[in-house]
C-alpha positions as CSV (number, residue, x, y, z in Angstrom):
1,X,3.6,-23.6,-10.7
2,X,2.9,-24.9,-7.2
3,X,1.3,-23.0,-4.4
4,X,3.7,-20.8,-2.6
5,X,4.0,-18.2,0.1
6,X,5.0,-14.6,-0.2
7,X,8.2,-15.2,1.8
8,X,11.3,-14.0,0.0
9,X,9.6,-11.5,-2.2
10,X,11.7,-9.0,-4.2
11,X,10.6,-5.4,-4.8
12,X,12.6,-3.1,-7.1
13,X,11.9,0.6,-7.8
14,X,14.0,2.8,-10.0
15,X,15.6,5.8,-8.4
16,X,15.5,9.3,-9.8
17,X,18.3,8.4,-12.2
18,X,16.4,5.4,-13.6
19,X,18.6,2.8,-11.9
20,X,16.5,-0.1,-10.4
21,X,17.1,-0.4,-6.7
22,X,16.1,-3.5,-4.7
23,X,14.3,-2.2,-1.6
24,X,12.8,-5.5,-0.5
25,X,14.6,-5.4,2.9
26,X,12.7,-2.2,3.8
27,X,9.3,-3.3,2.5
28,X,7.1,-4.9,5.2
29,X,4.0,-5.5,3.0
30,X,2.6,-4.7,-0.4
31,X,-0.6,-4.8,-2.3
32,X,-0.9,-5.1,-6.1
33,X,-4.2,-4.6,-8.0
34,X,-4.9,-5.1,-11.7
35,X,-8.5,-3.9,-12.0
36,X,-10.4,-3.7,-15.3
37,X,-13.1,-1.1,-15.9
38,X,-16.4,-2.6,-17.0
39,X,-19.1,-1.0,-19.0
40,X,-22.6,-2.2,-18.5
41,X,-24.1,-2.8,-22.0
42,X,-27.3,-4.6,-20.8
43,X,-30.2,-4.1,-23.2
44,X,-33.8,-3.9,-21.9
45,X,-34.3,-7.3,-23.5
46,X,-32.0,-9.1,-21.1
47,X,-32.5,-10.6,-17.7
48,X,-28.8,-10.6,-16.7
49,X,-26.0,-8.1,-17.1
50,X,-23.9,-7.8,-20.3
51,X,-20.6,-6.1,-19.9
52,X,-17.6,-5.0,-21.9
53,X,-14.1,-4.9,-20.6
54,X,-12.6,-1.4,-21.0
55,X,-9.3,0.1,-19.8
56,X,-7.0,-1.9,-17.5
57,X,-5.1,-0.4,-14.6
58,X,-2.4,-1.4,-12.1
59,X,-1.6,0.0,-8.7
60,X,1.1,-1.0,-6.2
61,X,0.9,0.0,-2.6
62,X,4.1,-0.3,-0.6
63,X,4.6,0.0,3.1
64,X,7.9,-0.3,4.9
65,X,10.4,0.6,7.6
66,X,12.3,3.9,7.2
67,X,15.9,3.3,6.0
68,X,18.1,6.3,5.1
69,X,21.0,4.2,3.8
70,X,22.3,4.8,0.3
71,X,20.1,3.3,-2.5
72,X,17.5,2.0,0.0
73,X,13.8,3.0,0.4
74,X,14.2,6.6,1.6
75,X,16.8,7.5,-1.1
76,X,14.6,6.0,-3.8
77,X,11.2,7.2,-2.7
78,X,11.9,10.6,-1.2
79,X,12.3,12.1,-4.7
80,X,9.1,10.7,-6.3
81,X,7.1,13.9,-6.2
82,X,9.8,16.6,-6.3
83,X,11.7,18.1,-9.2
84,X,13.1,15.7,-11.7
85,X,12.0,12.8,-9.5
86,X,8.3,13.2,-10.5
87,X,8.6,10.9,-13.4
88,X,7.5,7.3,-14.1
89,X,9.6,4.7,-12.2
90,X,10.1,1.2,-13.4
91,X,8.9,-1.0,-10.6
92,X,9.0,-4.8,-10.4
93,X,7.4,-7.2,-7.9
94,X,8.6,-10.8,-7.6
95,X,6.0,-12.0,-5.0
96,X,7.6,-15.4,-4.4
97,X,11.0,-16.5,-3.3
98,X,11.9,-17.9,-6.7
99,X,13.6,-14.6,-7.6
100,X,12.6,-14.9,-11.3
101,X,9.0,-15.8,-11.9
102,X,6.3,-14.8,-11.6
103,X,7.1,-11.1,-11.9
104,X,4.9,-8.1,-12.6
105,X,6.8,-5.0,-14.0
106,X,5.3,-1.6,-14.9
107,X,6.2,2.0,-15.1
108,X,4.5,3.7,-12.2
109,X,4.0,7.3,-11.0
110,X,4.2,7.4,-7.3
111,X,1.5,9.8,-5.9
112,X,3.3,10.3,-2.7
113,X,5.8,9.1,-0.1
114,X,4.5,9.3,3.4
115,X,6.7,8.9,6.5
116,X,4.9,8.2,9.8
117,X,6.2,8.2,13.3
118,X,3.9,6.0,15.4
119,X,3.1,6.6,19.1
120,X,5.2,3.5,19.8
121,X,8.2,5.2,18.2
122,X,8.2,3.2,15.0
123,X,9.2,5.2,11.9
124,X,7.5,3.8,8.8
125,X,6.6,4.9,5.3
126,X,4.1,4.2,2.6
127,X,4.1,4.9,-1.2
128,X,1.4,4.3,-3.8
129,X,2.3,3.7,-7.4
130,X,-0.1,4.1,-10.3
131,X,0.2,2.9,-13.9
132,X,1.9,5.7,-15.9
133,X,2.4,4.7,-19.5
134,X,-0.8,3.0,-20.8
135,X,1.0,-0.3,-21.2
136,X,-0.9,-3.2,-19.7
137,X,1.3,-4.9,-17.2
138,X,1.3,-8.7,-17.6
139,X,2.7,-11.5,-15.5
140,X,5.9,-13.0,-16.8
């Protein structure tokens, strides 16, 4: 795969009913992280660190512009921490304009949905998703 930009990215997040909704038009930026916990296993007989890879994780931070239209960001994210909405949501990120690959999909629990009104009048939101089901997300 050649070098590419993030223009034309696609973000989908399942709504409270489990239906994937494309909210890309509302998302202004995102950050994905796939950290691995490491255990230092260095013995006293070593001059450099030895480490073991432990549990993997995945987080997705989304930021966007408030949109109250049906099936868009507010409708999808406003229920992430209330009632039946506080369940894992299937979320996919296609970070390039190809629309198919690469893609990273995972079931995420969203820890919150924050709406902010800036002093310039801008109405924006942020939502942080955390790996929910113990399955290691892999790029496809």
